[in-house]
C-alpha positions in Angstrom: 9.4 33.2 -8.8 11.6 31.5 -6.3 11.4 27.7 -6.5 13.1 25.1 -4.5 14.4 21.9 -6.1 13.0 19.2 -3.9 14.5 15.7 -4.1 12.6 13.0 -5.9 10.5 10.6 -3.9 12.9 7.9 -5.0 15.9 9.8 -3.5 14.0 10.3 -0.2 12.9 6.6 -0.1 16.5 5.6 -0.8 17.9 7.8 2.0 15.3 6.5 4.4 16.2 2.9 3.5 19.9 3.7 4.1 19.2 5.3 7.5 17.1 2.3 8.6 19.4 -0.3 7.1 22.5 1.1 8.7 20.8 1.4 12.1 19.4 -2.1 12.0 22.7 -3.6 10.9 24.6 -1.7 13.6 22.2 -3.0 16.3 22.5 -6.6 15.0 26.3 -6.3 15.1 26.1 -5.0 18.7 24.1 -8.2 19.6 20.8 -6.6 20.6 17.8 -8.9 20.9 15.5 -8.9 17.9 12.6 -7.5 20.0 14.7 -4.5 21.1 15.8 -3.9 17.5 12.1 -3.9 16.4 11.2 -1.3 19.0 14.2 0.9 18.0 13.2 0.6 14.3 9.6 1.5 15.0 10.9 4.6 16.9 13.2 5.5 14.0 10.3 5.0 11.5 8.1 7.4 13.6 10.9 10.0 13.6 11.4 9.7 9.9 7.7 10.2 9.3 7.6 13.3 11.5 10.6 14.7 9.6 9.1 14.0 6.2 5.8 15.6 7.3 7.4 18.8 8.6 10.2 19.1 6.0 9.2 17.1 2.9 12.4 17.9 1.0 14.7 17.1 3.8 17.9 15.2 3.0 21.0 14.8 5.0 23.6 17.4 4.0 25.9 14.7 2.5 23.2 13.1 0.4 22.8 13.4 -3.3 20.3 11.6 -5.5 22.9 9.5 -7.4 24.8 8.6 -4.2 21.8 7.4 -2.1 20.2 5.5 -5.0 23.5 3.7 -5.8 24.1 2.9 -2.1 20.8 1.2 -1.8 21.6 -1.2 -4.5 24.9 -1.9 -2.8 23.1 -2.8 0.5 21.2 -5.4 -1.4 24.1 -6.7 -3.4 27.0 -6.8 -0.9 25.2 -6.4 2.5 27.7 -6.8 5.4 30.6 -6.0 3.1 29.0 -2.6 2.3 28.2 -2.0 6.0 31.8 -2.7 7.2 33.2 -0.6 4.4 31.0 2.4 5.3 30.2 2.0 9.0 32.3 5.1 9.8 29.2 7.1 8.9 27.4 5.9 12.1 30.3 5.3 14.5 
C-alpha cells in the first residue's frame, strides 16, 4: 500500500502563520494603510483556505516541520529582528 506522509496540522498552521506574518510585516514596513493591509490579508487567507482544501498536505518546498514550528516561536519572541534577519525570503 502506498501511503503519503502528510504534515501535521501543527506544521500546516505554523507555515500559514509564517506566510501571513511575513506578508503583514512586509506591508507595514512599506507604509501601507491598515485598511489596505486588512484587505490583502483577507485575500491571502482566502487563497490559503483554497490551497488547503485542494491540497491538504501542501507545504512550501523549503518547509520542514521543525523549521516552521521553531520559526513561529521566533516571530513571537523577536518580532522585527526576526523579520529583518529573514526578509530575503519575500524580497
